[in-house]
Backbone and ligand atoms as CSV (ligand in chain L), in Angstrom:
chain,resi,resn,atom,element,x,y,z
A,1,UNK,N,N,0.835,-1.200,0.000
A,1,UNK,CA,C,0.000,0.000,0.000
A,1,UNK,C,C,0.871,1.253,0.000
A,2,UNK,N,N,0.315,2.356,-0.456
A,2,UNK,CA,C,1.060,3.618,-0.477
A,2,UNK,C,C,1.248,4.123,0.946
A,3,UNK,N,N,2.379,4.786,1.166
A,3,UNK,CA,C,2.622,5.355,2.489
A,3,UNK,C,C,1.643,6.517,2.719
A,4,UNK,N,N,1.339,6.751,3.978
A,4,UNK,CA,C,0.398,7.818,4.337
A,4,UNK,C,C,0.978,8.630,5.488
A,5,UNK,N,N,0.277,9.673,5.831
A,5,UNK,CA,C,0.664,10.499,6.982
A,5,UNK,C,C,0.695,9.652,8.262
A,6,UNK,N,N,-0.200,8.659,8.354
A,6,UNK,CA,C,-0.225,7.833,9.568
A,6,UNK,C,C,0.971,6.886,9.607
A,7,UNK,N,N,1.462,6.484,8.418
A,7,UNK,CA,C,2.688,5.693,8.379
A,7,UNK,C,C,3.842,6.506,8.954
A,8,UNK,N,N,3.927,7.741,8.523
A,8,UNK,CA,C,5.016,8.615,9.003
A,8,UNK,C,C,4.874,8.870,10.499
A,9,UNK,N,N,3.641,9.033,10.966
A,9,UNK,CA,C,3.418,9.283,12.404
A,9,UNK,C,C,3.778,8.041,13.218
A,10,UNK,N,N,3.326,6.868,12.786
A,10,UNK,CA,C,3.605,5.658,13.580
A,10,UNK,C,C,5.098,5.343,13.606
A,11,UNK,N,N,5.808,5.715,12.551
A,11,UNK,CA,C,7.262,5.460,12.514
A,11,UNK,C,C,8.056,6.555,13.221
A,12,UNK,N,N,7.349,7.577,13.718
A,12,UNK,CA,C,8.030,8.640,14.442
A,12,UNK,C,C,8.721,9.641,13.534
A,13,UNK,N,N,8.360,9.659,12.255
A,13,UNK,CA,C,9.019,10.575,11.308
A,13,UNK,C,C,8.416,11.980,11.370
A,14,UNK,N,N,7.218,12.065,11.931
A,14,UNK,CA,C,6.587,13.363,12.164
A,14,UNK,C,C,6.339,13.438,13.664
A,15,UNK,N,N,6.835,14.472,14.319
A,15,UNK,CA,C,6.671,14.539,15.773
A,15,UNK,C,C,5.225,14.839,16.171
A,16,UNK,N,N,4.624,13.893,16.840
A,16,UNK,CA,C,3.241,14.009,17.307
A,16,UNK,C,C,3.206,13.426,18.716
A,17,UNK,N,N,2.463,14.069,19.598
A,17,UNK,CA,C,2.317,13.522,20.959
A,17,UNK,C,C,1.416,12.293,20.904
A,18,UNK,N,N,1.908,11.180,21.416
A,18,UNK,CA,C,1.085,9.976,21.493
A,18,UNK,C,C,0.289,10.013,22.805
A,19,UNK,N,N,-1.014,9.849,22.692
A,19,UNK,CA,C,-1.881,9.723,23.860
A,19,UNK,C,C,-1.614,8.375,24.522
A,20,UNK,N,N,-1.228,7.417,23.695
A,20,UNK,CA,C,-0.997,6.035,24.126
A,20,UNK,C,C,-0.110,5.393,23.068
A,21,UNK,N,N,0.725,4.477,23.480
A,21,UNK,CA,C,1.462,3.677,22.492
A,21,UNK,C,C,1.864,2.364,23.116
A,22,UNK,N,N,1.942,1.367,22.288
A,22,UNK,CA,C,2.499,0.086,22.713
A,22,UNK,C,C,3.202,-0.513,21.502
A,23,UNK,N,N,3.552,-1.779,21.590
A,23,UNK,CA,C,4.346,-2.384,20.509
A,23,UNK,C,C,3.590,-2.430,19.182
A,24,UNK,N,N,2.260,-2.405,19.243
A,24,UNK,CA,C,1.479,-2.654,18.033
A,24,UNK,C,C,0.674,-1.469,17.521
A,25,UNK,N,N,0.485,-0.462,18.354
A,25,UNK,CA,C,-0.316,0.684,17.900
A,25,UNK,C,C,0.073,1.959,18.633
A,26,UNK,N,N,-0.360,3.075,18.045
A,26,UNK,CA,C,-0.216,4.373,18.715
A,26,UNK,C,C,-1.586,5.040,18.704
A,27,UNK,N,N,-1.783,6.002,19.595
A,27,UNK,CA,C,-3.017,6.785,19.603
A,27,UNK,C,C,-2.653,8.258,19.658
A,28,UNK,N,N,-3.357,9.034,18.822
A,28,UNK,CA,C,-3.095,10.478,18.748
A,28,UNK,C,C,-4.417,11.235,18.787
A,29,UNK,N,N,-4.357,12.505,19.118
A,29,UNK,CA,C,-5.542,13.356,19.023
A,29,UNK,C,C,-5.797,13.686,17.557
A,30,UNK,N,N,-7.066,13.623,17.154
A,30,UNK,CA,C,-7.411,13.980,15.780
A,30,UNK,C,C,-7.179,15.478,15.573
A,31,UNK,N,N,-6.656,15.818,14.408
A,31,UNK,CA,C,-6.338,17.216,14.095
A,31,UNK,C,C,-7.601,18.057,13.913
A,32,UNK,N,N,-8.711,17.402,13.614
A,32,UNK,CA,C,-9.980,18.093,13.364
A,32,UNK,C,C,-11.076,17.419,14.185
A,33,UNK,N,N,-11.036,17.631,15.517
A,33,UNK,CA,C,-11.896,16.837,16.403
A,33,UNK,C,C,-13.391,17.061,16.187
A,34,UNK,N,N,-14.124,15.970,16.204
A,34,UNK,CA,C,-15.580,15.989,16.055
A,34,UNK,C,C,-16.286,15.848,17.404
A,35,UNK,N,N,-15.509,15.789,18.458
A,35,UNK,CA,C,-16.041,15.675,19.818
A,35,UNK,C,C,-14.948,16.175,20.758
A,36,UNK,N,N,-15.281,16.512,22.011
A,36,UNK,CA,C,-14.256,16.994,22.944
A,36,UNK,C,C,-13.080,16.020,23.072
A,37,UNK,N,N,-13.379,14.737,23.020
A,37,UNK,CA,C,-12.320,13.727,22.952
A,37,UNK,C,C,-12.452,13.038,21.600
A,38,UNK,N,N,-11.426,13.146,20.783
A,38,UNK,CA,C,-11.432,12.487,19.472
A,38,UNK,C,C,-10.021,11.973,19.218
A,39,UNK,N,N,-9.894,10.684,19.408
A,39,UNK,CA,C,-8.589,10.027,19.353
A,39,UNK,C,C,-8.583,9.023,18.214
A,40,UNK,N,N,-7.438,8.915,17.565
A,40,UNK,CA,C,-7.258,7.927,16.503
A,40,UNK,C,C,-6.309,6.854,17.006
A,41,UNK,N,N,-6.734,5.607,16.907
A,41,UNK,CA,C,-5.881,4.472,17.278
A,41,UNK,C,C,-5.391,3.858,15.978
A,42,UNK,N,N,-4.076,3.837,15.814
A,42,UNK,CA,C,-3.471,3.491,14.523
A,42,UNK,C,C,-2.496,2.333,14.718
A,43,UNK,N,N,-2.713,1.216,14.015
A,43,UNK,CA,C,-1.753,0.120,14.134
A,43,UNK,C,C,-0.419,0.518,13.502
A,44,UNK,N,N,0.668,0.064,14.081
A,44,UNK,CA,C,1.978,0.335,13.468
A,44,UNK,C,C,2.078,-0.372,12.119
A,45,UNK,N,N,1.458,-1.535,12.018
A,45,UNK,CA,C,1.451,-2.246,10.743
A,45,UNK,C,C,0.508,-1.515,9.783
A,46,UNK,N,N,0.989,-1.126,8.614
A,46,UNK,CA,C,0.102,-0.438,7.686
A,46,UNK,C,C,-0.835,-1.398,6.969
A,47,UNK,N,N,-2.111,-1.263,7.265
A,47,UNK,CA,C,-3.167,-2.005,6.576
A,47,UNK,C,C,-4.046,-0.910,5.975
A,48,UNK,N,N,-4.311,-0.967,4.689
A,48,UNK,CA,C,-4.970,0.165,4.038
A,48,UNK,C,C,-6.378,0.402,4.580
A,49,UNK,N,N,-7.206,-0.648,4.520
A,49,UNK,CA,C,-8.603,-0.530,4.957
A,49,UNK,C,C,-8.935,-1.747,5.817
A,50,UNK,N,N,-10.019,-1.653,6.582
A,50,UNK,CA,C,-10.420,-2.802,7.405
A,50,UNK,C,C,-10.595,-4.044,6.536
A,51,UNK,N,N,-11.179,-3.880,5.364
A,51,UNK,CA,C,-11.428,-5.056,4.512
A,51,UNK,C,C,-10.146,-5.660,3.940
A,52,UNK,N,N,-9.033,-4.963,4.065
A,52,UNK,CA,C,-7.763,-5.509,3.591
A,52,UNK,C,C,-7.046,-6.316,4.668
A,53,UNK,N,N,-7.589,-6.342,5.868
A,53,UNK,CA,C,-6.999,-7.165,6.928
A,53,UNK,C,C,-7.190,-8.636,6.551
A,54,UNK,N,N,-6.227,-9.456,6.936
A,54,UNK,CA,C,-6.291,-10.884,6.656
A,54,UNK,C,C,-6.350,-11.650,7.972
A,55,UNK,N,N,-6.494,-12.961,7.860
A,55,UNK,CA,C,-6.538,-13.757,9.085
A,55,UNK,C,C,-5.266,-13.554,9.906
A,56,UNK,N,N,-4.190,-13.231,9.226
A,56,UNK,CA,C,-2.923,-12.941,9.916
A,56,UNK,C,C,-3.068,-11.739,10.867
A,57,UNK,N,N,-4.054,-10.889,10.592
A,57,UNK,CA,C,-4.228,-9.661,11.379
A,57,UNK,C,C,-5.262,-9.806,12.498
A,58,UNK,N,N,-5.795,-11.015,12.675
A,58,UNK,CA,C,-6.871,-11.188,13.661
A,58,UNK,C,C,-6.470,-10.749,15.061
A,59,UNK,N,N,-5.294,-11.151,15.475
A,59,UNK,CA,C,-4.850,-10.798,16.826
A,59,UNK,C,C,-4.648,-9.290,16.927
A,60,UNK,N,N,-4.098,-8.702,15.876
A,60,UNK,CA,C,-3.885,-7.253,15.871
A,60,UNK,C,C,-5.210,-6.502,15.985
A,61,UNK,N,N,-6.217,-6.947,15.253
A,61,UNK,CA,C,-7.520,-6.268,15.312
A,61,UNK,C,C,-8.089,-6.337,16.728
A,62,UNK,N,N,-7.960,-7.477,17.361
A,62,UNK,CA,C,-8.411,-7.597,18.755
A,62,UNK,C,C,-7.597,-6.692,19.665
A,63,UNK,N,N,-6.321,-6.618,19.400
A,63,UNK,CA,C,-5.431,-5.770,20.197
A,63,UNK,C,C,-5.874,-4.308,20.123
A,64,UNK,N,N,-6.278,-3.864,18.934
A,64,UNK,CA,C,-6.698,-2.465,18.773
A,64,UNK,C,C,-7.918,-2.173,19.642
A,65,UNK,N,N,-8.839,-3.112,19.712
A,65,UNK,CA,C,-10.030,-2.915,20.557
A,65,UNK,C,C,-9.659,-2.936,22.033
A,66,UNK,N,N,-8.713,-3.778,22.401
A,66,UNK,CA,C,-8.256,-3.771,23.795
A,66,UNK,C,C,-7.567,-2.451,24.124
A,67,UNK,N,N,-6.849,-1.898,23.159
A,67,UNK,CA,C,-6.197,-0.597,23.364
A,67,UNK,C,C,-7.251,0.484,23.595
A,68,UNK,N,N,-8.376,0.396,22.884
A,68,UNK,CA,C,-9.464,1.360,23.094
A,68,UNK,C,C,-9.907,1.328,24.554
A,69,UNK,N,N,-10.038,0.129,25.100
A,69,UNK,CA,C,-10.418,0.007,26.513
A,69,UNK,C,C,-9.389,0.679,27.413
A,70,UNK,N,N,-8.130,0.415,27.152
A,70,UNK,CA,C,-7.069,1.014,27.980
A,70,UNK,C,C,-7.081,2.538,27.885
A,71,UNK,N,N,-7.224,3.041,26.669
A,71,UNK,CA,C,-7.163,4.497,26.451
A,71,UNK,C,C,-8.359,5.187,27.102
A,72,UNK,N,N,-9.538,4.634,26.914
A,72,UNK,CA,C,-10.736,5.291,27.466
A,72,UNK,C,C,-10.733,5.231,28.991
A,73,UNK,N,N,-10.229,4.133,29.548
A,73,UNK,CA,C,-10.113,4.068,31.016
A,73,UNK,C,C,-9.109,5.113,31.503
A,74,UNK,N,N,-7.984,5.196,30.794
A,74,UNK,CA,C,-6.929,6.149,31.148
A,74,UNK,C,C,-7.464,7.585,31.141
A,75,UNK,N,N,-8.344,7.887,30.193
A,75,UNK,CA,C,-8.883,9.246,30.061
A,75,UNK,C,C,-10.149,9.450,30.884
A,76,UNK,N,N,-10.649,8.381,31.508
A,76,UNK,CA,C,-11.848,8.493,32.331
A,76,UNK,C,C,-13.125,8.666,31.531
A,77,UNK,N,N,-13.133,8.196,30.297
A,77,UNK,CA,C,-14.346,8.301,29.469
A,77,UNK,C,C,-14.902,6.913,29.127
A,78,UNK,N,N,-14.506,5.914,29.907
A,78,UNK,CA,C,-14.876,4.537,29.567
A,78,UNK,C,C,-16.351,4.234,29.786
A,79,UNK,N,N,-17.081,5.155,30.424
A,79,UNK,CA,C,-18.519,4.912,30.613
A,79,UNK,C,C,-19.343,5.371,29.408
A,80,UNK,N,N,-18.735,6.115,28.489
A,80,UNK,CA,C,-19.513,6.579,27.339
A,80,UNK,C,C,-18.621,7.052,26.215
A,81,UNK,N,N,-18.525,6.244,25.189
A,81,UNK,CA,C,-17.720,6.639,24.029
A,81,UNK,C,C,-18.220,5.873,22.814
A,82,UNK,N,N,-17.748,6.304,21.670
A,82,UNK,CA,C,-18.109,5.635,20.414
A,82,UNK,C,C,-16.838,5.318,19.651
A,83,UNK,N,N,-16.824,4.150,19.010
A,83,UNK,CA,C,-15.696,3.758,18.152
A,83,UNK,C,C,-16.211,3.659,16.721
A,84,UNK,N,N,-15.467,4.281,15.816
A,84,UNK,CA,C,-15.869,4.286,14.405
A,84,UNK,C,C,-14.680,3.880,13.547
A,85,UNK,N,N,-14.952,3.048,12.557
A,85,UNK,CA,C,-13.961,2.762,11.507
A,85,UNK,C,C,-14.612,3.111,10.182
A,86,UNK,N,N,-14.038,4.053,9.464
A,86,UNK,CA,C,-14.513,4.360,8.117
A,86,UNK,C,C,-13.752,3.468,7.144
A,87,UNK,N,N,-14.476,2.840,6.252
A,87,UNK,CA,C,-13.836,1.921,5.307
A,87,UNK,C,C,-14.108,2.359,3.870
A,88,UNK,N,N,-13.034,2.741,3.171
A,88,UNK,CA,C,-13.166,3.105,1.756
A,88,UNK,C,C,-13.756,4.496,1.578
A,89,UNK,N,N,-13.588,5.006,0.362
A,89,UNK,CA,C,-14.094,6.356,0.080
A,89,UNK,C,C,-15.580,6.459,0.371
A,90,UNK,N,N,-16.323,5.421,0.007
A,90,UNK,CA,C,-17.767,5.423,0.240
A,90,UNK,C,C,-18.114,5.437,1.714
A,91,UNK,N,N,-17.190,4.963,2.536
A,91,UNK,CA,C,-17.398,4.959,3.987
A,91,UNK,C,C,-16.819,6.190,4.660
A,92,UNK,N,N,-16.337,7.131,3.849
A,92,UNK,CA,C,-15.809,8.370,4.409
A,92,UNK,C,C,-14.347,8.302,4.815
A,93,UNK,N,N,-13.662,7.228,4.414
A,93,UNK,CA,C,-12.250,7.119,4.778
A,93,UNK,C,C,-11.423,8.078,3.928
A,94,UNK,N,N,-10.548,8.831,4.579
A,94,UNK,CA,C,-9.699,9.781,3.851
A,94,UNK,C,C,-8.218,9.452,3.971
A,95,UNK,N,N,-7.843,8.745,5.036
A,95,UNK,CA,C,-6.444,8.318,5.197
A,95,UNK,C,C,-6.423,6.799,5.108
A,96,UNK,N,N,-5.697,6.294,4.104
A,96,UNK,CA,C,-5.762,4.866,3.808
A,96,UNK,C,C,-4.669,4.086,4.536
A,97,UNK,N,N,-4.742,4.185,5.835
A,97,UNK,CA,C,-3.973,3.394,6.800
A,97,UNK,C,C,-4.983,3.171,7.921
A,98,UNK,N,N,-5.401,1.932,8.085
A,98,UNK,CA,C,-6.459,1.598,9.044
A,98,UNK,C,C,-6.325,2.365,10.359
A,99,UNK,N,N,-7.436,2.866,10.859
A,99,UNK,CA,C,-7.439,3.543,12.159
A,99,UNK,C,C,-8.831,3.494,12.746
A,100,UNK,N,N,-8.891,3.530,14.068
A,100,UNK,CA,C,-10.160,3.566,14.799
A,100,UNK,C,C,-10.316,4.963,15.369
A,101,UNK,N,N,-11.499,5.524,15.241
A,101,UNK,CA,C,-11.806,6.792,15.887
A,101,UNK,C,C,-12.450,6.480,17.240
A,102,UNK,N,N,-11.996,7.138,18.296
A,102,UNK,CA,C,-12.692,7.125,19.589
A,102,UNK,C,C,-13.277,8.513,19.785
A,103,UNK,N,N,-14.585,8.563,19.977
A,103,UNK,CA,C,-15.281,9.840,20.205
A,103,UNK,C,C,-15.904,9.811,21.583
A,104,UNK,N,N,-15.684,10.872,22.351
A,104,UNK,CA,C,-16.248,10.927,23.703
A,104,UNK,C,C,-16.309,12.371,24.162
A,105,UNK,N,N,-16.912,12.561,25.321
A,105,UNK,CA,C,-16.951,13.893,25.912
A,105,UNK,C,C,-18.183,14.676,25.546
A,106,UNK,N,N,-19.046,14.078,24.755
A,106,UNK,CA,C,-20.356,14.688,24.499
A,106,UNK,C,C,-21.346,13.549,24.351
A,107,UNK,N,N,-22.618,13.881,24.420
A,107,UNK,CA,C,-23.631,12.844,24.291
A,107,UNK,C,C,-23.650,12.335,22.861
A,108,UNK,N,N,-23.558,11.010,22.723
A,108,UNK,CA,C,-23.615,10.385,21.405
A,108,UNK,C,C,-25.061,9.970,21.177
A,109,UNK,N,N,-25.806,10.852,20.550
A,109,UNK,CA,C,-27.228,10.599,20.397
A,109,UNK,C,C,-27.495,9.436,19.450
A,110,UNK,N,N,-28.528,8.708,19.787
A,110,UNK,CA,C,-28.966,7.626,18.911
A,110,UNK,C,C,-29.343,8.241,17.558
A,111,UNK,N,N,-28.945,7.614,16.488
A,111,UNK,CA,C,-29.352,8.083,15.171
A,111,UNK,C,C,-28.391,9.057,14.531
A,112,UNK,N,N,-27.369,9.489,15.260
A,112,UNK,CA,C,-26.443,10.458,14.652
A,112,UNK,C,C,-25.159,9.792,14.173
A,113,UNK,N,N,-25.186,8.477,14.101
A,113,UNK,CA,C,-23.958,7.753,13.785
A,113,UNK,C,C,-23.283,8.300,12.539
A,114,UNK,N,N,-24.048,8.550,11.493
A,114,UNK,CA,C,-23.457,8.982,10.236
A,114,UNK,C,C,-22.931,10.408,10.312
A,115,UNK,N,N,-23.337,11.147,11.360
A,115,UNK,CA,C,-22.852,12.531,11.477
A,115,UNK,C,C,-21.654,12.659,12.395
A,116,UNK,N,N,-21.310,11.561,13.037
A,116,UNK,CA,C,-20.245,11.634,14.027
A,116,UNK,C,C,-18.892,11.923,13.420
A,117,UNK,N,N,-18.681,11.426,12.232
A,117,UNK,CA,C,-17.396,11.562,11.554
A,117,UNK,C,C,-17.682,12.035,10.141
A,118,UNK,N,N,-16.928,13.000,9.703
A,118,UNK,CA,C,-17.128,13.495,8.340
A,118,UNK,C,C,-16.790,12.405,7.332
L,1,5GP,P1,P,-10.904,8.956,8.097
L,1,5GP,O1,O,-11.772,9.982,7.426
L,1,5GP,O2,O,-9.854,8.410,7.155
L,1,5GP,O3,O,-11.664,7.891,8.814
L,1,5GP,O4,O,-10.176,9.743,9.242
L,1,5GP,C1,C,-8.994,10.429,9.083
L,1,5GP,C2,C,-8.877,11.333,10.263
L,1,5GP,O5,O,-7.535,11.733,10.385
L,1,5GP,C3,C,-9.701,12.620,10.152
L,1,5GP,O6,O,-10.583,12.693,11.271
L,1,5GP,C4,C,-8.668,13.727,10.142
L,1,5GP,O7,O,-9.100,14.865,10.859
L,1,5GP,C5,C,-7.464,13.067,10.776
L,1,5GP,N1,N,-6.187,13.535,10.307
L,1,5GP,C6,C,-5.796,13.686,9.013
L,1,5GP,N2,N,-4.523,14.092,8.942
L,1,5GP,C7,C,-4.094,14.195,10.228
L,1,5GP,C8,C,-2.831,14.581,10.807
L,1,5GP,O8,O,-1.860,14.911,10.135
L,1,5GP,N3,N,-2.762,14.548,12.161
L,1,5GP,C9,C,-3.826,14.187,12.947
L,1,5GP,N4,N,-3.628,14.189,14.272
L,1,5GP,N5,N,-5.012,13.817,12.440
L,1,5GP,C10,C,-5.138,13.826,11.099
């Protein structure tokens, strides 16, 4: 896959404060937040889209969700947050390096799912 801004960030080539990091992923604040807390969880392994993950990535995908738990607990928002993955242009994906959005700090109203992320 083509390199992206998230590839450069995960490799440390662009200085960005990590909200969280471990051997397999990093988390950063979104540059254009859609909620008071808007964090991106990005695997160090570049996978373009969720649908491009293979069985080889099963453990990594689970790891990313476990990281969400750790991050939200760390920030004290674990009682109310939303996780979004945009897949493909039709799904609103703009950076083609898999990432999870964590949105928190405001009420996530039922029915606004499609408005949560541009
Ligand atoms: P997508 O639309 O691909 O699901 O989400 C990409 C997200 O990355 C957007 O919410 C956008 O604001 C964020 N983003 C794009 N470029 C940068 C950047 O250079 N730094 C940070 N922190 N966020 C970025």
